[in-house]
C-alpha positions in Angstrom: -140.8 227.9 -111.8 -143.9 228.4 -109.5 -144.8 225.9 -106.9 -147.9 223.9 -107.7 -149.7 221.8 -105.2 -150.2 219.0 -107.7 -146.4 218.5 -107.6 -147.2 216.8 -104.3 -145.3 218.7 -101.6 -145.6 215.7 -99.2 -143.8 213.3 -101.4 -140.3 214.3 -100.3 -140.9 214.7 -96.6 -139.3 212.4 -94.1 -141.7 210.6 -91.8 -143.5 212.8 -89.3 -142.7 210.9 -86.1 -145.3 210.4 -83.4 -145.0 212.5 -80.3 -145.3 210.7 -76.9 -148.9 211.6 -76.0 -150.7 214.8 -75.1 -152.1 216.3 -71.9 -155.5 215.0 -70.9 -156.4 218.5 -69.6 -157.6 219.6 -73.1 -160.5 217.2 -73.2 -162.9 219.3 -70.9 -162.7 222.4 -73.1 -163.5 220.4 -76.2 -166.8 219.3 -74.8 -167.7 222.7 -73.4 -170.0 225.3 -75.2 -168.2 228.3 -76.8 -169.6 230.7 -74.2 -168.7 228.7 -71.1 -166.3 230.2 -68.6 -163.6 227.6 -69.2 -163.6 228.3 -72.9 -163.5 232.0 -72.4 -160.6 231.6 -70.0 -158.7 229.3 -72.4 -159.2 231.9 -75.1 -157.7 234.6 -72.9 -154.9 232.3 -71.8 -154.0 231.3 -75.4 -153.7 235.0 -76.3 -151.3 235.5 -73.4 -149.3 232.3 -74.2 -148.7 233.4 -77.8 -148.0 237.0 -76.9 -145.4 236.0 -74.3 -143.8 233.2 -76.3 -140.0 233.6 -76.4 -138.4 232.5 -79.7 -135.6 230.0 -79.3 -133.7 231.6 -82.2 -134.1 234.5 -84.7 -136.0 232.4 -87.2 -138.5 230.9 -84.7 -141.9 232.0 -85.9 -143.9 229.6 -83.8 -146.2 232.3 -82.2 -146.8 233.9 -85.6 -147.8 230.6 -87.2 -150.0 229.5 -84.3 -151.6 233.0 -84.3 -152.5 232.6 -88.0 -154.2 229.3 -87.2 -156.1 230.7 -84.1 -157.3 233.7 -86.1 -158.5 231.7 -89.0 -159.9 228.4 -87.7 -163.6 228.2 -86.9 -165.7 226.7 -84.1 -164.6 223.1 -83.3 -161.3 223.3 -85.0 -160.4 226.5 -83.2 -161.5 225.0 -79.8 -159.3 222.0 -80.5 -156.2 224.0 -81.3 -156.7 226.4 -78.4 -157.1 223.5 -76.0 -153.8 221.9 -77.3 -151.9 225.2 -77.0 -153.3 225.7 -73.5 -152.3 222.2 -72.4 -148.8 222.4 -73.9 -145.7 223.6 -72.0 -144.7 226.9 -73.6 -141.3 225.5 -74.3 -142.8 222.8 -76.4 -145.2 224.9 -78.5 -143.0 224.6 -81.5 -143.7 220.9 -81.6 -147.3 221.6 -82.4 -146.1 222.7 -85.9 -145.8 219.3 -87.6 -143.9 220.8 -90.5 -141.4 219.0 -92.7 -137.8 218.1 -91.8 -138.7 215.7 -89.1 -140.3 218.1 -86.7 -142.7 216.2 -84.5 -146.3 217.0 -83.8 -147.2 217.2 -80.2 -150.7 215.7 -80.8 -151.0 212.5 -82.8 -153.9 210.5 -84.1 -155.7 208.0 -81.9 -155.9 204.5 -83.3 -159.5 205.0 -84.3 -158.7 208.3 -86.0 -155.7 206.8 -87.8 -157.8 203.9 -89.1 -160.4 206.2 -90.5 -157.8 208.4 -92.2 -156.1 205.3 -93.7 -159.4 204.2 -95.3 -159.4 207.4 -97.2 -156.1 206.8 -98.9 -156.5 205.6 -102.5 -155.0 207.0 -105.7 -157.0 208.9 -108.3 -156.7 208.0 -112.0 -156.2 210.2 -115.0 -159.5 208.8 -116.4 -161.3 210.1 -113.3 -159.7 213.5 -113.7 -160.8 213.8 -117.3 -164.3 212.8 -116.4 -164.3 215.4 -113.6 -163.3 218.1 -116.0 -166.1 217.2 -118.4 -168.6 217.2 -115.6 -167.5 220.6 -114.3 -167.5 222.1 -117.8 -171.1 220.9 -118.2 -172.1 222.4 -114.8 -170.2 225.6 -115.3 -171.6 226.3 -118.8 -168.2 225.6 -120.5 -166.9 228.8 -118.8 -164.4 230.0 -116.2 -166.7 230.7 -113.2 -164.6 233.7 -112.2 -164.4 235.6 -115.4 -167.1 234.1 -117.6 -164.6 233.4 -120.4 -165.6 230.4 -122.5 -163.5 227.3 -122.8 -161.5 227.3 -126.0 -162.6 223.8 -127.1 -166.2 224.8 -126.5 -165.6 228.0 -128.5 -164.4 226.1 -131.5 -167.5 224.0 -131.4 -169.8 227.0 -131.4 -171.6 228.1 -134.6 -169.5 230.9 -136.2 -172.4 233.3 -135.7 -172.4 232.9 -131.9 -168.7 233.5 -131.5 -168.8 237.3 -132.2 -167.9 239.2 -129.1 -167.2 236.0 -127.1 -163.9 235.7 -125.3 -162.2 232.3 -125.0 -159.3 230.8 -123.2 -157.8 227.5 -122.1 -159.5 226.3 -119.0 -158.6 223.9 -116.2 -160.5 221.8 -113.8 -159.3 223.4 -110.5 -159.3 221.3 -107.4 -160.4 223.2 -104.3 -158.6 220.8 -102.0 -155.5 219.9 -104.0 -155.1 216.6 -106.0 -151.8 216.1 -104.2 -153.8 214.9 -101.2 -154.8 211.8 -103.1 -151.6 211.3 -105.0 -149.6 208.7 -103.1 -147.3 205.8 -103.9 -148.5 203.0 -101.7 -145.2 201.3 -102.0 -143.7 204.2 -100.1 -144.5 203.6 -96.4 -143.3 207.0 -95.3 -145.4 208.9 -97.9 -148.4 206.8 -97.0 -148.0 207.6 -93.3 -147.5 211.3 -94.0 -150.7 211.4 -96.1 -152.5 209.7 -93.3 -151.3 212.3 -90.8 -152.2 215.1 -93.2 -155.8 213.8 -93.5 -156.0 213.3 -89.8 -155.0 216.9 -89.3 -157.5 218.2 -91.9 -160.4 216.3 -90.2 -159.3 217.4 -86.7 -159.0 221.2 -87.4 -161.5 221.3 -90.2 -164.1 218.8 -89.0 -166.7 219.9 -91.6 -164.7 217.9 -94.1 -165.3 214.6 -92.4 -167.6 212.3 -94.4 -167.6 214.8 -97.2 -164.2 214.2 -98.8 -161.1 212.0 -98.5 -158.1 211.0 -100.5 -160.3 208.6 -102.5 -162.9 211.2 -103.3 -160.8 214.2 -104.3 -162.2 213.7 -107.9 -165.7 214.9 -107.1 -167.5 218.0 -108.7 -168.1 219.5 -105.2 -164.3 219.8 -104.9 -163.7 221.5 -108.3 -164.4 224.5 -110.4 -163.6 225.6 -113.9 -161.0 228.4 -114.2 -158.8 229.8 -116.9 -155.3 228.5 -116.8 -153.7 231.6 -115.1 -156.3 231.6 -112.3 -156.0 227.9 -112.0 -152.4 228.3 -111.0 -153.1 231.1 -108.5 -156.0 229.2 -107.0 -153.9 226.0 -106.7 -151.3 228.1 -104.8 -154.1 229.4 -102.4 -153.4 232.9 -103.7 -157.1 233.7 -103.6 -160.2 231.9 -102.5 -164.0 232.1 -102.5 -166.6 232.2 -99.8 -169.9 230.6 -100.5 -173.1 232.5 -99.9 -176.2 230.7 -101.1 -175.7 230.6 -104.9 -172.9 233.2 -104.9 -169.2 232.8 -104.3 -168.1 236.2 -103.0 -165.4 238.2 -101.4 -162.1 236.8 -102.6 -159.9 237.2 -99.5 -156.6 237.8 -101.4 -155.6 240.3 -104.0 -155.8 239.2 -107.6 -156.6 241.9 -110.1 -158.6 239.6 -112.4 -161.2 238.2 -110.0 -164.3 240.3 -109.5 -165.8 240.8 -106.0 -168.9 238.8 -106.7 -169.1 235.6 -108.8 -172.2 233.7 -109.7 -171.6 230.0 -110.2 -173.9 228.6 -112.8 -175.4 225.1 -112.7 -176.1 224.4 -116.3 -176.3 220.6 -115.5 -178.4 220.2 -112.4 -177.2 216.6 -111.9 -173.6 217.8 -111.3 -173.0 219.0 -107.7 -172.1 222.6 -107.0 -168.8 223.5 -105.3 -169.3 222.5 -101.7 -169.5 225.6 -99.3 -167.5 223.8 -96.6 -164.7 222.7 -98.9 -164.5 226.2 -100.3 -164.4 227.6 -96.7 -161.5 225.3 -95.8 -159.6 226.4 -98.9 -160.1 230.0 -98.0 -159.0 229.5 -94.4 -155.9 227.5 -95.4 -155.0 230.3 -97.9 -155.3 232.9 -95.2 -153.2 230.8 -92.8 -150.5 230.3 -95.5 -150.5 234.0 -96.3 -150.5 235.5 -92.7 -148.1 232.9 -91.3 -145.6 233.3 -94.1 -145.7 229.5 -94.7 -146.9 229.9 -98.3 -144.1 232.2 -99.2 -141.5 230.0 -97.5 -142.8 226.9 -99.4 -142.7 228.6 -102.7 -139.1 229.8 -102.0 -138.1 226.3 -100.9 -139.4 224.7 -104.0 -137.9 227.4 -106.2 -134.5 226.5 -104.9 -134.8 223.0 -106.2 -138.0 221.4 -105.0 -136.6 220.5 -101.5 -139.1 220.5 -98.6 -138.6 223.0 -95.7 -136.2 222.0 -93.0 
């Protein structure tokens, strides 16, 4: 059974414990322009740190994972991570990877950041999901935006004379950032804390998301597109992504035989927001990180063995 993000991969994780502080030496780089000597030196030093990292065991892929992040984050998020790597003792680099199984993140949210992230945590209802699908179908012309195939329900409502030569299929409202990021049980303190930490990390390393989307605003048209069911599954697993360029979503960065190189996203209903370019960009970058680091494959393997999170 394939791993799907809406199954909520965070639900079964133990609490991500806070790490006792981070070095203050990273703050100067965060406030420096990208071309400043200190930033250029940190960039060189980070390359050396990752290249010279000594694994603590045969399965230690710390350098590979961090390299995937460094190569695929942009601007402020990249500067943040590079500063953290630069300020971290090489023997503690593994602790930057706040994965499941109780591994601790070296950098933790400040009280203000935590408070902001907590305000974003509210569940989304099935009613809201149904409404979102209807909005996206209206905006997308009742079609899969990638293939142009018409939604099967819309097809049955077409006059018989208009159906000739028209392909139809079941479509899904596909979240760009997954619905699992809003799906929490507030009675579970551990799950709530882990979702807070996840949103804090998203805002820290993908700051363009801040004030655009949160756990209580996952159900917005700018975070969704209409896809046929098969592509919906692949997109939800970050198998492929889109890059926004004006009115065109282009250059899927991962192989999928069905998706063309250039996709024009319609806006049949001008009152419904288009897919947000920054949210699409984050989805694409996360997909590349999952692919290049091996994390995506490891997660799918783990859940295929019984839905248990990674250790």
